[in-house]
N, C-alpha and C positions, 0 to 999 in steps of 0.2 A: 351160831353164836357170833355175836358182835364184840369186838374189843371195846373197852371203855374209852372212847374218844372224847376229846373236849366238845364242848357244845357246838362250837363253830364247825369242827369236822363231822359231828354227828348231824348237823343240818346239811352239810354238803353230801354226806352219804344218803341222807333222805331224797335230796334233790335228784342225784345221779340215779338212785334206784326207782324213783318215780318216773323219770324221763325213760329209762330202760323198759320199765313195765308198760307205759302207755305209748311210747313211740317206736322203741326198738324192736321189741318182741313181735308186734303185729307186722313189721316190715321184714323181718328175718327171712321168711321164706321167699319174699320177692328179692332180697339182697343175694340169696344163694342161687336162685333160678336165673337172675339176670346177670350175675357175676359183677354187681355194681352197687356201691353205696350211693343211695341217693343224695345229691348236694344239699337238699333241703335239711337233711338231718345234721350236717356239719354247720349250717347256718343257724340252726336251732340251738346247737351246743354253744355257738358263739354268742347268740343272744341271752343264753343263760349265764354266761361268764365262764364257762367251763374250759374254753380253749386257752385261757391264761391262768388257769388254777395254781400252776407252779411258778409263774412269773411274779416277781416281787411287785408290791403296790406301787413303788415309785417308778415302775416302768409299765403301768397300766394293768397290771395282772390282780389276781385275788391274793396273792401272798401267802398261800396255804402249803407252799412247799412241796417236797416230794412225797410226803405223807398224803397230802391232799390229792396229788396226781394218782398215787397208787389206790386211793379210795375210789377215784372216778374210773380208772382202768378196770379195777375189780369188778365193779357194778356193770359197766358197759359190756364187759366180757360175758357176763351171765346172759345177756340178751343176744349178742352176736359178736363173734371173735372177730370178724372181718371189720366191723365198724369200729371196734376198739383199737384194732391195729391201725386203721386209717386215722383215728383220733391221735394215737400215740406217736405216729411218724411226725405229726405236726407238733402237738403239745409237749412231747418228750424230746426226742433226739433233735427234731427240727428247731424248736425254739431254744432248747437247752444248749445247743451249739453256740448260739449268740450269747446266751447268759454266761456260759463258761469261758468262751474265748473272746468275746467282743470287747472293744474298747467302750468307755463310758458314752462317747458320741454314739457309736453303733447301737448300743443298748437302747438309748433314747429314741434313736431313729427308728429302729426296726421292732423293737419288742412290743410297744403299745399297739402297733398294727397287727402283730401276730396274736396278741391277746384278744383283739376285737374281731378277729377273723378277716380283717382287710387284706392281710398277707397270709398265705398258707405256705408252710416250709416243709422241706423234706432234707434227707441226709444221704449223701452220695459218696460212699467210701469203696464198696465192693466193685471188683472188676472180674472178667472172665477167668484171668490167671492169678487174681489177687483177692481171695476170699479170706481164708484164715491167715494168709501171708500178705500183709500189706506192704511189706518191703518189695514185692514184685510188681507193685503199681507201675503202670505204663502211662497214665494220664500225666501230662507235663504242663508246667506254666512257665513262661519266660517273660522276663521284664522288657518292655519296650517304652522307654521314657517314662512317663508318669502312668502308664498303663501295664496290665498283664495280659498276655495271650495264652489262652488254654487250649489244648488239643488232646482229644482221647475219648474214651468211652467208659461209662459206669454200667453196671448191671444189677439186677435185683432190687431196684430202687422203689420202695414203697411211697406212693403218692407223687411219683415223678411226673406224671402227666396232669396233676392237679396243682402242683406247688407253683407259687409265684416267686419264691426265693429258694434257691438250692444251695446247701453247704456242700462244697465240692473240695475234695482233697487231692492234691496234684504234686508231683516232684518238681522241686525247684533246684535241687542239688543231687545228681545221681550218685556222686561219690559218697554222700553221707547217708544214703538210703533213708530207712524210716527215722532214724534218730538224728534229726537235724536237716533232713534233706526233704521233707515234706511240708507244704504250707497249705493252709485253709483259705477258701475264698467263698464270698456270698455272690452267687450268679443269679441275676434275675432272669426269668423264664423268657422275657421279652428280647434277651440279647440276641443280636444277629449271630448265626452259627450255631446256636443252641438247637437241638431237635430231640423229639421223643421217639424212641424205636419200639421194638417188639413188646407187646404186653404178654406176660406168661400166664398160661393156663395151668392152674396149680391143683394139687390133690385136695387141699382144704383152704380155708380162708379165702374162698373163691371171690367174694365181694370186694376184697382190698386189691387195689391196682399195683401191679408190680411190673416196672418197665425198664427198658434200656435207655440210657441218655448219651447223647453224642455231642461233642464240643469240637468245632472246626473253626480255628481262628477266632474264638470268642474273646472279645476285648472287654476288659472291665478296669475300672480305675483302681487306684492303689487304696482309695477309701473303702473298697469292698474286699480288702484283704483282711482276713479274721485272724487276729493275733499277730505276732511277729513272724518274720520270715523264718522258715525252718521248725516252727512251734506246731505245726499242723498234727503231727502223730500225737503230741501230748494233748491237744484239744479234742482229737477223735476218741482217745481212750478215756479222757475224762467224762465226756459225753456218753460214751458206752457204759461206763459205770452206772449212770443214771438210767440209760436205756435197759440195761440188764435187770436193774431192780424193777422198773416199770413192767417188764416182761414178767417177772415174778408175780407181779399182782394180776396180769393176764392169766397166768396159769392158776392162780388161786381162784379167780372168778370162774373159769372153766371147770375146775375141779368141784367147786361148790355146786355148780349147775348139775354136773354129771352125777354127783353123789346124791343130791336132792331127788332127781328123777329115779335113781336107783332105790332109794328108801321108799319112795311112793310105789313103785312097781312092786317092790318086795312085799308091801302090805296088801296089795290088790290081787296080784297073780295067785291063783290056786292050783295046786298040783297034788295029787294023791290025797285029796280031801282036806288040805290045809294050805294056807299061805306060805309061799316059798321063804318068807321071812322067819317062819318058825324052824326052818332047817339050820343047823349049825354051820353048814358049808357057807350059806349066804350071810348068816350073822358074822362070820369070821371075815368075810370080804368087806362088809359094811364097817366092821370095827377097824380094819386096817386102813380103809380109806379115810375114816373120821380121824384116825391118829395122824395120818400124814397131812391131812388139811390143817390140822392144829399147828403142825410143825411149820408147814408153808406159811401160814398166817404170822407166826411168831417170827420166822426169818424176815419176811416182807416188811413187817412194820417196825421191827427192831432196827433193821438196815436203814429204812426210811428216816427213822429218829436220828440215826448217826449222821446221815447226809444232811439233815436239817440243822443239826448241832454243829455242822462243819468239822466233824471228826473225819479222820481217814476211813474210807469204807470200800476201797477197791477189792480187797479179799472178800469181804462179807457180801458185796454185789455178786461176785463170781459164785460164791457159795449158794446165794439165793437163786441165781439163774440156774445153776446146776441142779440143785436139789428139786426145785419146784418144777422144772421142765421134765425131770426124770419121774418124779412122783406123779405128775399130771398123766403120763403115759400109763402108769400103773392104774391109776383111778379110773381113766376112761376105758381101760382094758377090762377092768372088773365090771364097769358099768354095762359093757356090751355082754359079758357073760352072764351077768345077772338077768339081763333082759332075754337071754337065749336067742332064738331064731329072730325075735322081734328086733333085737339089738343090731342085727345085720341088715335090717330093712330101712330104706330111706324114708319111710313113712314114720319112723321113730327118730327123735332128735338126738339120741346118743350115737347113732351112726355118723352124724355130721360132727359131733363133738370129737369123736374118735379121729376123723380125718383132719379137723382143724388143729388137734393137739400135736400131730407128729412133727411138725416143722419147728416147734419151739426148743428142741434139742439141736437145731442147726443154725438158725439166724440169731443175730446179736452175739455170735461167737458160739462155735459147737461145744458140746459137753467136753470133748477132748481139750480144747482150747482153754476151757474154765478149769480144768483139772491142772493144766500147766501153770495158769496164773496163780492158783491157790498153793500149789506145791512150791513154786519158787518164792512166794511170800513166806511161807512156812519155813523154807530153808534160810531164807534171809533174816527173818525176825523171830522165828520159833512160834510156838502156838500161843 
C-alpha cells in the first residue's frame, strides 16, 4: 500500500523505485560480498537529483523536504540497506547539519555542491567514550587568532572515508559541558592533520563504510564554524531529529521488503500437502507484520509532515525511531521464522535483512535514549 502523496512526491517515489529495481538490486550481492558501495551508484543518485532532495530549491536542491527524503530512503532500503545508509549519511545528517546550523553564507557556499554531489558530507559526533553521552566528548577545539585548532578522534563515522566535508563536534568550553560548551565545525577532508583510521567490519550493512577519524592540530578558519560558539549540541540534536526520522524510513523500507518476501514464500512453500500460508500460525505472523508496517508508515510520514510544516517534532522523531527500529526487529524475526531453515541460509535474502536490521536499535541514539527523550518531554509537556 502507498500513501496518497502529491503528484510530485509520487513521481519521486517512482523515480527512486525504478532506480532501486534497475540499479541497486542487481548490485546488492556485490555490495554485500565486497563490503563496499560502488561510487558510481552515488554519482548516479547525484545525476538524478536525489542527493539534494531535502535541500531547499534556493540552495540548489529539489525542495521536497523531509517527506521527500523519507520516500527516497524507504525505496533505496528495499534494494540494499547499506546503500541507503551511505546515501543518508550525506543527504540526511550530513547536508542537514549545514541546513540546520549554517549561516546564510555557508548554506549558499556548501549546499549547492552537496546537492549536486560535488561535495559529499558526513556527521562526526560519536567517540569511543561518548556515544550515548555526548557530554563525555574529548575532541577539543581552541581558538588561535582567526583560526580554530581541533584535536581528537571520532568513531563509528559513516562515510568518513568518502566525505569531502565533515561536520565535527568539539568541546570549546569544558566547564559548560554539552549545554553551551560544544561547538560545531565544517572540516574539509583535505585539511592537514585530518586522517582516516580503522574501518569497522560489521554484522550487517556491510557495504556501508564506518570508520574512525583523527584530528591532530587541524586548523580551520572561523568561517568554517557552524553556528555560534557553544551551539554545537543544539545543532547536533536538531540534526539528529531529522536523522532519526530518516532512519524510521529506512526501517520501513526494510520491513516492507522482509514482509513481501515472507508473503511470497508463504504462498509457494508447501508442507503437509498445502501451502504454509494456509496455516493459522503463519497467517497470524503475516497479520502482525502488516499491522506494524502500517503503524510504521503512519509514524514516519506524519512526523515528516510535521518537520516540513516547521512544527516541533523532537518527541515524534524519537517515537518514530524507537517504534520503527523495534518493530523492524520483530518483522525480520518473523520473516526468518516463516522461511524456516531457508531463512537461516545466506542463499536467501531474509538472512541479510535480519543482520542489517539489528543495528537500527543502536545508532542515531539507542532505544533506551529514545525512551528517555520521550519520557522527559511527556513529563515536561504532558501527552
